[in-house]
Every structure is written in C-alpha cells, then in structure tokens.
N, C-alpha and C positions, 0 to 999 in steps of 0.2 A: 555556801559554806562561809561561816563567819570566823575568821582567825584573828587573834590578837597577838601583838608583839609587845613585850614589856621593855621600857627604856628607863634609864637612870640619867637624870639631867640636873645640873646645878642651876638654880635660878636666883636672881637677886632677892635679898630678904624683903624688900618693899613689895615686890611682886608676890612673894609667898604670903605676906600679910594680906594683900588685896584678895588673893584667891581664898585664903582661909576665911576672911570676912564675908566674901561672896557665898561660900559654901555654908556658912553658919546661917545666912539669911535666905538661902534657897535650898531647903532640904531635899528637893527632888533632883538636885544635881550632885554629882560626886567628882572627885579629882580627875578620874579617867575621862569622864564625859566632857569636862571643861577643856582638858588638853586635846582631846580628839577634835572638838569644835574649833579650838584656836589654831591648831596645826593645819587642819583642812582648810579653814578660811584663809590662812596665810598662803597656802599653795594655790588656792583659787585666785587670790588677788595678785599673786606674783608669778603665776604660771602662764603657760601658753597653750592654746588648743589649735594650733595651726597645721600640725602634721597628724597623720592617723595615729601614730604612737602617742603623741602628747594629748590628743583628743581623748584617748582611752584613760590616761592618767587623770586628766582634768575631770572626766565624768566620774571616775572612782572617788576623787577628792570631794566632788560635789555631793555624791551619795553619802559619804561618811559625814560630811558637814550637816546635811539635812537629817540624817539619822540621829546625830548627836543633838541637834536642835530640837527635834520633836520626840526625842527619847525612844526611838525605835530600836529594839534589840531583837535580832532574829538570827 
C-alpha cells in the first residue's frame, strides 16, 4: 500500500527559486518527487541502522529514495 502525507513547509526563497529552476529544466520531475528524494536522502545520510527498529526505518527511507530517484510509483 502506497500512502502519501501532505506537509506544508516554509523554505528560503533562494531554495524555492533553485527548485523552480530545476523543475523547469527537468519536466519528468515534480515538486513532490523532489521533496521525497531530498527528505529520504537526508534521513539516509543522518540516520542510523544499528537497532532492529532503526534498520526498518532506514530501509523504508532507502526505498522511498530509490523510488523517487527512478520515478517508481506503485
């Protein structure tokens, strides 16, 4: 089952302009895909997979990251 959760976040204007520019030059990406990839990569880089509980979260973040990267939607 693929569930999505909507969030509202304020980001710096410079970052918004960068994302907007990226999306204009990469029509196969959308804002949701960019944010999913960015957030999951952040969690992968800053998370831990040393306990069984964190291993599960780490694997889930890895799956979201790879799905976003390769545009897999199921």
